[in-house]
N, C-alpha and C positions, 0 to 999 in steps of 0.2 A: 454404683453411683453413676448417674447419667450427667454428662456435661451439658451445660446450657448451650444452645445454638449461638454461634458467633454472629453478631449483626455487623454488616458492612455499611460504612457511611456511603452515601450516594456519590461522593466525589472520589472515592478510592479507585475506581476503574480509570478515570482520567489521570490520576496521579501515577498509577502504574504505567499507563501508556506513555506519559511524558518522560518518566524515568528511563524506561526501556529505549525510547527514541534518542536519548542522549548517551546511550551506551551502558546503562546499568543492567545488572542482572537482578531481577526482583522475584522474591517468593512471598506469597501471601500466607503467612503462618498463623494469623488470627490471634494467638495468645502466646506470650503475655502481652505482646504488642502486635500491630497489624502486619508490618512488612519487614523482611530481612533483605537488605540491599547490598550488593557488591558493586564497587566502582573504583577503578584505578588502584587496585590492591587493598582497598579498605573495605571494612564491613560495618554497616550501619543498621541500627534498629530504628524503625520509623513507626510512629503512632499517628494515624490519620484521624483528624477531628473535623467536624462539620461546623463551619462558621455560624450557620443558622440554627444548629441544634443545641443540645445541652452543653456540648463542647467542654466536658470535664472528664478527668481521669477517674477510673474506678478505684476503690480502696486497694484492690489487688494490684493494679498498675502502679499506684503510689508506692506500695511496698516493694514491687519489683525494681522500680527506678531507684529507690533509696538503697537497695542492695546491689545494684548493677555496678560492676567494676570493670567492664569491658570497654569496647569502643563507644563512639558517640551514639546517643539515643536522642532522636529528633522528633518533635511534634510539629506536624504540618497541617495546613488547612486547604491548600489547593495545589494544582500542578506546578505553577510558577514558584511557589514557596518551597515545594519539595525539591525541584531541580536546583534552585539557588542554594538551599541548605546543603545538599549533597556535594555540589561542585565547589562551594566555598570550603567545606571541610576537607575535600580531597586535594587542595592545593598544597 
């Protein structure tokens, strides 16, 4: 069975750059969410959405989020949103 190609939102590169600039370790994992982020001893799952696009979670993402019992899972739409979400959670 062949996996479908993961599509990257156009804003994801800017979000990764901003997170790394504030000291985060960022891995683009693609599935079940876009990013795995480490910051100040915390681990965060981050789903990137595009404000101008469909901006909705897939059924698989909804199922994953409902079952997730780990650390914070964040949905962000731009670099400022991502940095704020991670730094606020890390306090």
